[in-house]
Residue frames as qw, qx, qy, qz and C-alpha x, y, z in Angstrom:
[[0.678, 0.697, -0.075, -0.221, -40.15, -4.77, 27.20],
 [0.888, -0.068, 0.263, 0.371, -37.52, -6.94, 25.57],
 [0.066, -0.797, 0.330, 0.501, -34.34, -5.31, 24.24],
 [0.591, 0.027, 0.717, 0.368, -34.05, -7.95, 21.50],
 [0.272, 0.504, -0.291, -0.766, -34.01, -6.64, 17.93],
 [0.847, 0.337, 0.340, -0.231, -36.25, -8.53, 15.50],
 [0.683, -0.078, 0.535, 0.490, -34.22, -10.40, 12.91],
 [0.443, 0.705, 0.414, 0.368, -35.69, -8.36, 10.05],
 [0.102, -0.994, 0.010, -0.025, -34.82, -5.07, 11.78],
 [0.613, -0.574, 0.408, 0.357, -31.32, -6.32, 12.51],
 [0.659, 0.251, 0.512, 0.491, -30.81, -7.17, 8.85],
 [0.246, 0.886, 0.271, 0.283, -32.00, -3.72, 7.81],
 [0.347, -0.909, 0.175, 0.148, -29.66, -2.04, 10.26],
 [0.674, -0.293, 0.505, 0.452, -26.73, -4.06, 8.92],
 [0.543, 0.536, 0.477, 0.437, -27.67, -3.25, 5.33],
 [0.025, 0.986, 0.113, 0.120, -27.84, 0.43, 6.19],
 [0.523, -0.729, 0.339, 0.284, -24.45, 0.24, 7.87],
 [0.688, 0.036, 0.541, 0.483, -22.99, -1.50, 4.85],
 [0.389, 0.773, 0.369, 0.339, -24.46, 1.10, 2.48],
 [0.171, -0.981, 0.079, 0.040, -22.95, 3.91, 4.52],
 [0.582, -0.551, 0.482, 0.354, -19.55, 2.23, 4.44],
 [0.120, -0.293, 0.735, 0.599, -19.59, 1.13, 0.83],
 [0.724, 0.337, 0.055, -0.599, -21.90, 0.57, -2.04],
 [0.865, 0.025, 0.501, 0.021, -22.16, -2.75, -3.83],
 [0.701, 0.709, 0.030, 0.068, -20.77, -1.40, -7.11],
 [0.683, 0.448, -0.265, 0.511, -17.31, -0.65, -5.84],
 [0.607, -0.355, -0.414, 0.578, -17.05, 0.59, -2.31],
 [0.140, 0.400, 0.049, 0.905, -17.91, 4.25, -2.85],
 [0.046, -0.344, -0.655, 0.671, -19.39, 5.93, 0.24],
 [0.155, 0.747, 0.638, 0.105, -22.90, 7.30, -0.31],
 [0.135, -0.883, -0.100, 0.438, -21.72, 10.77, 0.67],
 [0.447, -0.289, 0.496, 0.686, -19.21, 10.61, -2.16],
 [0.412, 0.648, 0.589, 0.252, -21.85, 11.44, -4.76],
 [0.091, 0.980, 0.101, 0.146, -21.21, 15.14, -4.06],
 [0.495, -0.757, 0.365, 0.221, -17.60, 14.66, -2.97],
 [0.633, 0.676, -0.363, -0.105, -14.96, 14.59, -5.74],
 [0.016, 0.546, -0.816, 0.187, -12.58, 12.69, -3.43],
 [0.780, -0.134, -0.531, -0.303, -15.22, 9.98, -2.79],
 [0.755, -0.630, 0.029, -0.177, -14.35, 10.02, 0.88],
 [0.827, 0.183, -0.273, 0.455, -10.64, 9.27, 0.42],
 [0.489, -0.841, -0.052, 0.225, -8.71, 10.62, 3.40],
 [0.505, 0.693, -0.256, 0.448, -5.70, 12.88, 2.99],
 [0.739, -0.649, -0.041, 0.178, -3.13, 12.36, 5.74],
 [0.407, 0.805, -0.252, 0.351, 0.04, 14.40, 6.10],
 [0.817, -0.512, 0.001, 0.265, 3.31, 13.73, 7.94],
 [0.039, 0.889, -0.448, -0.086, 6.80, 15.15, 8.26],
 [0.830, 0.317, -0.442, 0.124, 9.75, 13.05, 7.28],
 [0.817, -0.397, -0.217, 0.357, 12.41, 11.77, 9.68],
 [0.242, -0.929, 0.146, 0.240, 14.88, 14.19, 11.23],
 [0.692, -0.210, 0.485, 0.492, 17.65, 12.39, 9.32],
 [0.501, 0.589, 0.454, 0.443, 16.56, 14.18, 6.15],
 [0.096, -0.959, -0.167, 0.206, 16.92, 17.69, 7.60],
 [0.315, -0.694, 0.418, 0.495, 20.58, 17.96, 6.68],
 [0.433, -0.010, 0.768, 0.472, 20.12, 16.22, 3.30],
 [0.143, 0.555, 0.676, 0.464, 17.00, 17.81, 1.82],
 [0.075, -0.022, 0.137, -0.987, 15.44, 21.24, 1.75],
 [0.581, 0.225, 0.392, -0.677, 11.96, 20.09, 0.74],
 [0.229, 0.066, -0.850, -0.469, 10.47, 17.12, -1.09],
 [0.649, 0.022, 0.326, -0.687, 6.80, 16.18, -1.08],
 [0.111, 0.115, -0.966, -0.202, 6.15, 12.45, -1.46],
 [0.723, -0.039, 0.040, -0.689, 2.67, 11.04, -2.08],
 [0.055, -0.184, 0.980, -0.050, 2.13, 7.44, -0.98],
 [0.786, 0.051, -0.022, -0.616, -0.69, 5.20, -2.23],
 [0.085, -0.271, 0.959, -0.007, -0.98, 1.46, -1.89],
 [0.256, 0.233, 0.928, -0.137, -3.20, -1.53, -2.63],
 [0.356, 0.217, -0.232, -0.879, -5.13, -0.11, -5.57],
 [0.389, 0.175, 0.899, -0.099, -6.52, -3.56, -6.42],
 [0.378, 0.326, -0.284, -0.819, -7.78, -2.34, -9.78],
 [0.100, -0.114, -0.966, -0.211, -10.70, -4.57, -10.76],
 [0.350, -0.492, -0.594, -0.532, -14.37, -5.15, -10.23],
 [0.483, -0.530, -0.599, 0.355, -14.33, -4.87, -6.42],
 [0.215, -0.617, -0.130, 0.745, -13.18, -1.22, -6.46],
 [0.490, 0.796, 0.355, 0.004, -14.74, 1.08, -9.05],
 [0.589, 0.286, 0.139, 0.743, -12.53, 2.95, -11.49],
 [0.110, -0.868, -0.173, -0.453, -14.24, 6.10, -10.23],
 [0.673, -0.727, 0.052, 0.122, -12.51, 5.59, -6.88],
 [0.781, -0.054, 0.205, 0.587, -9.17, 4.96, -8.61],
 [0.341, 0.601, 0.217, 0.689, -9.43, 8.16, -10.63],
 [0.353, -0.892, -0.112, -0.257, -10.49, 10.14, -7.56],
 [0.775, -0.518, 0.092, 0.349, -7.37, 8.92, -5.74],
 [0.622, 0.212, 0.240, 0.714, -5.19, 10.04, -8.65],
 [0.057, 0.785, 0.234, 0.571, -6.93, 13.44, -8.81],
 [0.558, -0.828, -0.056, -0.025, -6.56, 13.98, -5.05],
 [0.783, -0.265, 0.157, 0.540, -2.88, 13.08, -5.32],
 [0.464, 0.446, 0.262, 0.719, -2.31, 15.49, -8.21],
 [0.186, -0.899, -0.217, -0.331, -4.00, 18.30, -6.25],
 [0.665, -0.703, 0.045, 0.247, -1.25, 18.03, -3.63],
 [0.442, 0.844, -0.293, 0.079, 1.41, 18.69, -6.30],
 [0.815, -0.465, 0.294, 0.182, 3.85, 16.04, -5.03],
 [0.091, 0.736, -0.598, -0.304, 7.39, 15.86, -6.33],
 [0.235, 0.229, -0.933, -0.145, 7.16, 12.05, -6.42],
 [0.825, -0.158, 0.038, -0.541, 4.42, 9.42, -6.15],
 [0.073, 0.321, -0.942, 0.067, 5.28, 6.03, -4.66],
 [0.830, -0.077, -0.159, -0.529, 3.04, 2.96, -4.87],
 [0.187, -0.466, 0.837, -0.219, 3.62, -0.07, -2.66],
 [0.055, 0.110, -0.981, -0.151, 1.97, -2.99, -4.38],
 [0.265, 0.406, 0.854, -0.189, -1.16, -5.04, -4.95],
 [0.166, 0.263, -0.278, -0.909, -2.20, -3.31, -8.15],
 [0.535, -0.052, -0.632, -0.557, -4.62, -6.08, -9.16],
 [0.735, -0.305, 0.308, -0.521, -6.99, -8.47, -7.39],
 [0.747, -0.144, 0.646, -0.059, -7.02, -12.04, -8.67],
 [0.741, 0.418, 0.470, 0.237, -6.43, -11.85, -12.42],
 [0.335, -0.201, 0.327, 0.861, -4.95, -9.96, -15.36],
 [0.234, 0.650, 0.690, 0.215, -8.35, -8.90, -16.68],
 [0.035, -0.967, -0.245, 0.068, -7.97, -5.24, -15.70],
 [0.643, -0.252, 0.153, 0.707, -4.38, -4.50, -16.74],
 [0.258, 0.513, 0.358, 0.736, -5.48, -1.97, -19.36],
 [0.333, -0.863, -0.276, -0.263, -7.47, -0.14, -16.69],
 [0.697, -0.568, -0.021, 0.437, -4.46, -0.25, -14.36],
 [0.541, 0.122, 0.254, 0.792, -2.29, 1.27, -17.07],
 [0.009, 0.709, 0.349, 0.613, -4.82, 4.04, -17.61],
 [0.528, -0.817, -0.231, 0.010, -5.08, 4.79, -13.88],
 [0.673, -0.478, 0.065, 0.561, -1.34, 5.09, -13.18],
 [0.447, 0.353, 0.312, 0.760, -0.79, 7.16, -16.32],
 [0.129, -0.866, -0.358, -0.326, -2.96, 9.82, -14.69],
 [0.577, -0.670, -0.099, 0.456, -0.35, 10.79, -12.10],
 [0.337, 0.931, -0.035, 0.138, 1.33, 14.07, -13.00],
 [0.267, -0.798, 0.541, -0.014, 4.51, 13.48, -10.96],
 [0.425, 0.385, -0.818, -0.047, 7.10, 10.73, -11.52],
 [0.860, -0.295, 0.101, -0.404, 5.99, 7.38, -10.10],
 [0.245, 0.407, -0.871, 0.126, 8.05, 4.59, -8.50],
 [0.839, -0.223, 0.001, -0.496, 6.49, 1.31, -7.37],
 [0.061, -0.302, 0.948, -0.085, 7.10, -2.11, -5.88],
 [0.583, -0.114, -0.655, -0.468, 4.97, -5.24, -6.32],
 [0.531, -0.306, 0.520, -0.595, 2.73, -7.05, -3.82],
 [0.394, -0.057, 0.914, -0.078, 1.45, -10.56, -3.27],
 [0.628, 0.551, 0.448, -0.319, -1.63, -10.18, -5.50],
 [0.385, 0.769, -0.371, -0.350, 0.64, -9.05, -8.32],
 [0.035, -0.411, 0.906, 0.098, 2.67, -12.24, -8.01],
 [0.509, 0.210, 0.794, -0.259, -0.44, -14.42, -7.68],
 [0.584, 0.689, 0.282, -0.323, -1.84, -12.86, -10.86],
 [0.782, 0.403, 0.197, 0.433, 1.40, -12.74, -12.84],
 [0.377, -0.733, 0.006, 0.566, 4.12, -10.32, -11.78],
 [0.398, -0.069, 0.492, 0.771, 5.67, -9.93, -15.24],
 [0.088, 0.605, 0.623, 0.488, 2.37, -8.88, -16.80],
 [0.279, -0.884, -0.338, 0.162, 1.57, -6.47, -13.97],
 [0.455, -0.536, 0.177, 0.689, 5.01, -4.93, -14.19],
 [0.315, 0.191, 0.560, 0.742, 4.70, -4.43, -17.95],
 [0.054, -0.790, -0.552, -0.260, 1.33, -2.71, -17.50],
 [0.384, -0.827, -0.138, 0.386, 2.81, -0.38, -14.90],
 [0.447, -0.317, 0.362, 0.754, 5.78, 0.42, -17.09],
 [0.213, 0.480, 0.607, 0.596, 3.49, 1.16, -20.05],
 [0.201, -0.887, -0.403, -0.104, 1.76, 3.64, -17.73],
 [0.227, 0.799, -0.224, 0.509, 5.05, 5.39, -17.03],
 [0.687, -0.681, 0.184, -0.173, 5.83, 3.77, -13.66],
 [0.354, 0.552, -0.729, 0.196, 9.36, 2.72, -12.67],
 [0.904, -0.349, -0.102, -0.226, 9.10, -0.64, -10.88],
 [0.035, 0.645, -0.719, 0.257, 11.82, -1.63, -8.42],
 [0.959, -0.160, -0.179, -0.151, 12.25, -5.35, -7.75],
 [0.822, -0.434, 0.067, 0.363, 15.01, -5.70, -5.16],
 [0.562, 0.373, 0.143, 0.724, 16.80, -2.69, -6.59],
 [0.203, -0.721, -0.231, 0.622, 17.56, 0.95, -5.96],
 [0.431, 0.613, 0.334, 0.572, 17.49, 4.05, -8.09],
 [0.252, -0.430, -0.179, 0.848, 18.47, 7.69, -7.74],
 [0.219, 0.736, 0.547, 0.334, 15.99, 10.27, -8.99],
 [0.227, -0.066, -0.084, 0.968, 16.53, 14.01, -9.39],
 [0.049, -0.765, -0.638, -0.070, 13.49, 16.06, -8.43],
 [0.019, -0.996, -0.020, -0.083, 14.06, 19.74, -9.09],
 [0.244, 0.747, -0.538, 0.305, 17.38, 20.48, -7.39],
 [0.615, -0.448, 0.564, -0.321, 17.02, 17.56, -4.95],
 [0.522, 0.275, -0.790, -0.168, 18.32, 14.02, -5.33],
 [0.719, -0.286, 0.414, -0.479, 16.60, 11.10, -3.64],
 [0.213, 0.256, -0.936, -0.118, 17.62, 7.45, -3.53],
 [0.791, -0.098, 0.118, -0.593, 14.76, 4.96, -3.48],
 [0.012, 0.254, -0.967, 0.013, 15.26, 1.33, -2.46],
 [0.746, 0.007, -0.062, -0.663, 12.46, -1.05, -3.45],
 [0.312, -0.183, 0.926, -0.108, 11.94, -4.60, -2.17],
 [0.474, -0.080, -0.710, -0.514, 10.00, -7.16, -4.15],
 [0.703, -0.431, -0.090, -0.558, 7.11, -8.81, -2.27],
 [0.043, -0.391, 0.844, -0.365, 8.12, -10.55, 0.96],
 [0.732, -0.023, 0.381, -0.565, 4.73, -12.20, 1.48],
 [0.932, 0.323, -0.011, -0.164, 5.31, -14.54, -1.47],
 [0.830, -0.331, 0.286, 0.347, 9.02, -14.93, -0.76],
 [0.648, 0.619, 0.166, 0.412, 10.36, -12.63, -3.50],
 [0.133, -0.976, 0.145, -0.098, 12.06, -10.01, -1.31],
 [0.838, 0.022, -0.151, 0.523, 15.84, -9.88, -1.20],
 [0.250, -0.954, -0.010, 0.166, 17.19, -7.13, 1.01],
 [0.619, -0.392, 0.401, 0.550, 20.77, -8.01, 0.04],
 [0.454, 0.380, 0.539, 0.599, 20.05, -7.40, -3.65],
 [0.016, 0.910, 0.382, 0.161, 18.01, -4.28, -2.96],
 [0.324, -0.920, 0.095, 0.197, 20.72, -2.49, -0.99],
 [0.762, -0.064, 0.326, 0.555, 23.63, -3.67, -3.13],
 [0.402, 0.341, 0.274, 0.804, 25.37, -0.61, -4.55],
 [0.196, -0.890, -0.403, -0.077, 23.27, 1.74, -2.41],
 [0.345, 0.522, -0.202, 0.754, 24.93, 5.13, -1.92],
 [0.488, -0.498, -0.560, 0.447, 25.46, 6.26, 1.66],
 [0.222, -0.168, -0.065, 0.958, 25.78, 9.96, 0.84],
 [0.248, -0.243, -0.434, -0.831, 22.20, 10.44, -0.41],
 [0.515, -0.030, 0.467, -0.718, 18.85, 10.70, 1.39],
 [0.218, 0.045, -0.932, -0.285, 17.16, 7.34, 0.98],
 [0.665, -0.028, 0.210, -0.716, 13.53, 6.19, 1.04],
 [0.104, -0.101, 0.987, 0.068, 12.52, 2.52, 1.29],
 [0.685, 0.070, -0.148, -0.710, 9.50, 0.84, -0.31],
 [0.065, 0.086, -0.993, 0.046, 8.16, -2.59, 0.67],
 [0.549, -0.333, -0.502, -0.579, 4.69, -4.07, 0.34],
 [0.752, -0.451, -0.472, 0.092, 5.20, -5.84, 3.69],
 [0.162, -0.911, 0.156, -0.346, 5.97, -3.41, 6.50],
 [0.833, -0.518, 0.168, 0.098, 7.91, -5.89, 8.64],
 [0.801, 0.319, 0.043, 0.504, 10.77, -5.69, 6.14],
 [0.031, 0.923, -0.093, 0.371, 11.44, -2.17, 7.45],
 [0.721, -0.660, 0.198, 0.070, 13.27, -3.60, 10.47],
 [0.821, -0.033, 0.305, 0.480, 16.01, -4.89, 8.19],
 [0.431, 0.705, 0.192, 0.529, 16.11, -1.81, 5.96],
 [0.308, -0.942, 0.054, -0.121, 16.67, 0.46, 8.95],
 [0.780, -0.456, 0.268, 0.334, 19.89, -1.42, 9.66],
 [0.634, 0.268, 0.340, 0.640, 21.14, -0.21, 6.27],
 [0.205, -0.282, -0.064, 0.935, 20.57, 3.43, 7.17],
 [0.120, -0.402, -0.581, -0.697, 17.17, 3.87, 5.52],
 [0.045, 0.022, 0.550, -0.834, 15.24, 6.12, 7.93],
 [0.567, 0.262, 0.274, -0.731, 11.75, 5.83, 6.39],
 [0.059, 0.037, 0.940, 0.333, 9.99, 2.87, 4.76],
 [0.559, 0.157, 0.058, -0.812, 6.54, 3.10, 3.14],
 [0.022, -0.019, 0.995, 0.091, 4.39, -0.02, 2.83],
 [0.592, -0.067, -0.189, -0.780, 0.90, -1.46, 2.50],
 [0.326, 0.041, -0.943, -0.060, -0.77, -4.90, 2.38],
 [0.044, -0.233, -0.844, 0.481, -3.03, -4.67, 5.44],
 [0.147, -0.571, -0.516, -0.621, -5.66, -2.17, 4.16],
 [0.164, -0.354, 0.432, -0.813, -5.58, -1.02, 7.83],
 [0.152, 0.153, 0.918, -0.333, -7.91, -3.92, 8.48],
 [0.151, -0.338, -0.591, -0.717, -10.71, -2.00, 6.64],
 [0.545, -0.676, -0.382, -0.317, -12.93, -2.31, 9.74],
 [0.383, 0.289, -0.515, 0.710, -11.31, -0.39, 12.59],
 [0.537, -0.547, 0.033, -0.642, -14.27, 0.05, 14.93],
 [0.857, -0.455, 0.143, -0.195, -13.89, -1.65, 18.34],
 [0.185, -0.687, 0.690, 0.131, -10.20, -2.23, 17.42],
 [0.930, 0.185, 0.289, -0.134, -11.22, -5.13, 15.19],
 [0.619, 0.713, -0.320, 0.082, -8.25, -4.39, 12.92],
 [0.125, -0.658, 0.695, -0.260, -5.86, -5.09, 15.79],
 [0.763, -0.105, 0.588, -0.245, -7.49, -8.47, 16.31],
 [0.866, 0.456, 0.193, -0.074, -7.66, -9.48, 12.65],
 [0.572, 0.742, -0.275, 0.215, -4.39, -8.04, 11.36],
 [0.098, -0.711, 0.598, -0.357, -2.38, -8.12, 14.57],
 [0.579, -0.320, 0.685, -0.307, -3.30, -11.13, 16.67],
 [0.876, 0.257, 0.376, -0.158, -4.70, -13.41, 13.97],
 [0.731, 0.665, -0.074, 0.133, -2.55, -12.50, 10.95],
 [0.821, -0.330, -0.006, 0.465, 0.51, -11.77, 13.10],
 [0.436, 0.662, 0.039, 0.609, 1.55, -8.34, 11.76],
 [0.459, -0.344, -0.329, 0.750, 3.62, -6.00, 13.92],
 [0.013, 0.259, -0.079, -0.963, 2.55, -3.01, 11.85],
 [0.294, 0.520, 0.797, -0.092, -1.14, -2.57, 11.02],
 [0.265, 0.805, 0.364, 0.387, -1.78, 1.01, 9.94],
 [0.143, -0.985, 0.000, -0.092, -0.03, 4.33, 10.24],
 [0.308, 0.757, -0.463, 0.344, 3.30, 5.46, 11.59],
 [0.899, -0.426, -0.056, 0.091, 5.54, 3.23, 13.71],
 [0.766, 0.106, -0.115, 0.623, 9.11, 3.47, 15.02],
 [0.296, -0.767, -0.117, 0.557, 10.90, 6.78, 15.39],
 [0.515, 0.772, 0.148, 0.342, 11.66, 9.74, 13.14],
 [0.268, -0.931, 0.246, -0.007, 14.12, 11.23, 15.61],
 [0.481, 0.582, -0.627, 0.192, 17.84, 10.69, 15.44],
 [0.787, -0.496, 0.271, -0.247, 18.80, 7.82, 17.68],
 [0.595, -0.379, 0.687, 0.175, 20.73, 4.61, 17.75],
 [0.239, 0.365, -0.711, -0.551, 21.90, 3.16, 14.42],
 [0.104, -0.124, -0.977, -0.138, 19.40, 0.71, 13.00],
 [0.157, 0.537, 0.650, -0.514, 16.34, 2.69, 14.07],
 [0.039, -0.042, -0.458, -0.887, 13.80, 4.29, 11.76],
 [0.493, 0.275, 0.390, -0.727, 10.16, 4.72, 10.92],
 [0.073, 0.150, 0.887, 0.430, 7.68, 2.77, 8.81],
 [0.454, 0.218, 0.168, -0.848, 4.31, 3.88, 7.49],
 [0.207, 0.216, 0.943, 0.149, 1.58, 1.38, 6.60],
 [0.281, 0.040, -0.228, -0.931, -0.99, 2.85, 4.23],
 [0.554, 0.208, 0.613, -0.523, -4.71, 2.04, 4.44],
 [0.323, 0.128, 0.829, 0.438, -4.87, 1.54, 0.68],
 [0.336, 0.189, -0.206, -0.899, -7.30, 2.58, -2.02],
 [0.663, 0.037, -0.530, -0.527, -8.92, -0.67, -3.16],
 [0.658, -0.253, 0.611, -0.360, -10.00, -4.02, -1.83],
 [0.150, 0.275, -0.894, -0.319, -9.59, -7.57, -3.06],
 [0.099, -0.274, -0.956, 0.037, -12.67, -9.20, -1.56],
 [0.131, -0.779, -0.613, 0.026, -15.12, -6.83, 0.13],
 [0.277, 0.553, 0.029, 0.785, -15.10, -3.03, -0.22],
 [0.491, -0.802, -0.314, -0.132, -16.59, -2.34, 3.23],
 [0.447, 0.233, -0.387, 0.772, -14.57, 0.16, 5.28],
 [0.461, -0.794, -0.323, -0.231, -15.71, 1.26, 8.74],
 [0.642, -0.634, -0.061, 0.426, -13.90, 3.46, 11.24],
 [0.135, 0.958, -0.162, -0.195, -11.74, 6.50, 10.60],
 [0.322, -0.606, 0.669, 0.284, -8.43, 4.65, 10.46],
 [0.597, 0.110, 0.776, 0.172, -9.79, 2.13, 7.98],
 [0.494, 0.790, 0.205, -0.299, -10.83, 4.62, 5.29],
 [0.752, 0.449, 0.169, 0.452, -9.10, 4.83, 1.92],
 [0.308, -0.872, 0.040, 0.379, -6.20, 7.25, 1.99],
 [0.620, 0.622, -0.121, 0.462, -3.51, 9.22, 0.23],
 [0.633, -0.677, -0.070, 0.369, -0.60, 9.94, 2.58],
 [0.397, 0.841, -0.123, 0.346, 1.70, 12.90, 2.03],
 [0.763, -0.442, -0.067, 0.466, 5.22, 13.02, 3.48],
 [0.174, 0.969, -0.117, 0.134, 7.09, 16.31, 3.64],
 [0.863, -0.093, -0.076, 0.490, 10.72, 15.23, 3.55],
 [0.372, 0.361, -0.092, 0.850, 12.94, 18.00, 4.90],
 [0.413, -0.646, -0.032, -0.641, 10.32, 19.14, 7.43],
 [0.066, 0.291, -0.804, 0.515, 11.02, 18.51, 11.09],
 [0.406, -0.407, -0.816, -0.063, 8.71, 16.11, 12.93],
 [0.270, -0.618, -0.548, 0.495, 6.29, 18.18, 15.00],
 [0.153, -0.162, 0.137, 0.965, 6.57, 21.28, 12.81],
 [0.455, -0.065, -0.269, -0.846, 2.92, 20.96, 11.70],
 [0.701, -0.063, 0.477, -0.526, -0.19, 19.09, 12.74],
 [0.220, 0.230, -0.901, -0.296, -0.12, 15.45, 11.69],
 [0.707, -0.223, -0.459, -0.490, -2.81, 12.78, 11.55],
 [0.849, -0.524, -0.034, -0.056, -1.19, 10.87, 14.43],
 [0.155, -0.792, 0.590, -0.028, 2.16, 10.38, 16.13],
 [0.420, 0.335, -0.843, -0.026, 4.44, 7.35, 16.01],
 [0.852, -0.317, 0.032, -0.415, 2.98, 4.22, 17.58],
 [0.378, -0.446, 0.809, -0.052, 4.53, 1.24, 19.30],
 [0.459, 0.184, -0.761, -0.420, 4.53, -1.92, 17.18],
 [0.878, -0.226, 0.053, -0.418, 2.31, -4.87, 17.99],
 [0.660, -0.434, 0.612, 0.036, 3.82, -8.12, 19.16],
 [0.622, 0.565, -0.408, -0.357, 3.48, -9.88, 15.81],
 [0.759, -0.260, 0.592, 0.077, 4.97, -13.19, 14.83],
 [0.094, 0.485, -0.685, -0.535, 7.04, -14.46, 11.94],
 [0.862, 0.208, -0.140, -0.441, 5.37, -16.75, 9.39],
 [0.773, -0.296, 0.559, 0.043, 6.34, -20.38, 9.77],
 [0.107, -0.369, 0.762, 0.522, 8.44, -22.15, 7.12],
 [0.287, 0.345, 0.889, 0.090, 5.36, -24.20, 6.22],
 [0.249, 0.817, 0.378, -0.357, 3.31, -21.05, 5.65],
 [0.023, 0.711, -0.404, -0.575, 6.04, -19.49, 3.53],
 [0.204, -0.103, 0.897, 0.379, 6.21, -22.67, 1.45],
 [0.301, 0.574, 0.754, -0.112, 2.44, -22.61, 1.01],
 [0.193, 0.843, 0.072, -0.496, 2.53, -19.04, -0.25],
 [0.041, -0.526, 0.663, 0.531, 5.30, -19.85, -2.73],
 [0.283, 0.158, 0.929, 0.176, 3.36, -22.89, -3.91],
 [0.334, 0.728, 0.506, -0.320, 0.32, -20.71, -4.62],
 [0.145, 0.760, -0.307, -0.554, 2.41, -18.48, -6.89],
 [0.109, -0.284, 0.876, 0.375, 3.73, -21.53, -8.75],
 [0.331, 0.393, 0.854, -0.086, 0.27, -23.07, -9.02],
 [0.328, 0.803, 0.261, -0.423, -1.20, -19.91, -10.49],
 [0.048, 0.641, -0.550, -0.533, 1.72, -19.58, -12.92],
 [0.196, -0.027, 0.947, 0.252, 1.10, -23.11, -14.18],
 [0.342, 0.602, 0.675, -0.255, -2.63, -22.43, -14.48],
 [0.263, 0.808, -0.071, -0.523, -1.94, -19.37, -16.65],
 [0.035, -0.454, 0.772, 0.444, 0.52, -21.31, -18.79],
 [0.289, 0.219, 0.931, 0.051, -2.01, -24.11, -19.25],
 [0.344, 0.742, 0.436, -0.374, -4.74, -21.62, -20.18],
 [0.144, 0.735, -0.368, -0.551, -2.39, -19.95, -22.67],
 [0.164, -0.208, 0.904, 0.337, -1.55, -23.28, -24.28],
 [0.222, 0.439, 0.870, 0.029, -5.25, -23.96, -24.73],
 [0.064, 0.336, 0.369, 0.864, -6.01, -20.45, -25.94],
 [0.320, -0.675, -0.664, 0.035, -8.15, -19.60, -22.94],
 [0.066, -0.905, -0.035, -0.419, -6.82, -16.08, -22.33],
 [0.432, 0.364, -0.527, 0.635, -4.76, -14.74, -19.46],
 [0.606, -0.653, 0.002, -0.455, -7.00, -14.86, -16.43],
 [0.580, 0.222, -0.682, 0.386, -4.81, -15.87, -13.55],
 [0.084, -0.252, 0.583, -0.768, -5.07, -16.40, -9.85],
 [0.055, 0.287, 0.903, -0.315, -7.87, -17.41, -7.59],
 [0.072, -0.583, -0.612, -0.530, -11.50, -16.69, -8.46]]
């Protein structure tokens, strides 16, 4: 008997697999109908040892890559906010890509981020710049979010003070580490935010022991290590998903970076494999690494490679092209859709 699968059966198996991973309306797992979290994973980690002498206890919730729009249902976005609020964090941090390819859902974005019960600090991502960074930032600020663009701020949370350094998006060439760390205080515990995780290497050299980031969506499909092929070898990222570096005290210039799996998607909502599922990550700053069970330990980085000057120029040109397209549409009264279709 042949082991070949008839084409029709193969299609049905694939459709069933797709339905289990995500539905066509917005990526909600079928099992989520009875699950208020809609299958969003909750992952918990201790902060670096460097915080032990600076903080007694701060709970930070990290979400990234919401991509509010038609690809990811608002039901998923609200479930992520509700799951975050249930953890009672002292601070919520968001690391970019709030939209997909346009400004059509900025009102929905504002409504989503307003739902967080804790203070919220954010940085922008490449999709935000492609779609119009100023408009995205205004929507976030209307929703009560403080947006850091190559800047730092000090926030008081209860009786604790935390310094947060936020880079603008490095993918589109808007990050400036020099501006971000200018005026940074050395006597306060400091957390770094960057949409692109590779920027952590430079932030560690300024004494920032933990950087939270996004962009990769963990590859979304992590079965058979496909995410390592697509995000690591093909896209050239050193950091794909999860915790990298070290949280222990060591040589100056060392630290840890966490790459979140994200909440939304920009193209296809399919997510397969445990590591590729949507997530909310909780960091207990002031807790010693190893003091409780964590989702996984620190990992070694992948080889990665730096983007070429030509690629960087191409990314910058896309931002400029989309900006001109929006300006032209505005002049002709065509609304504010921006970015690629």
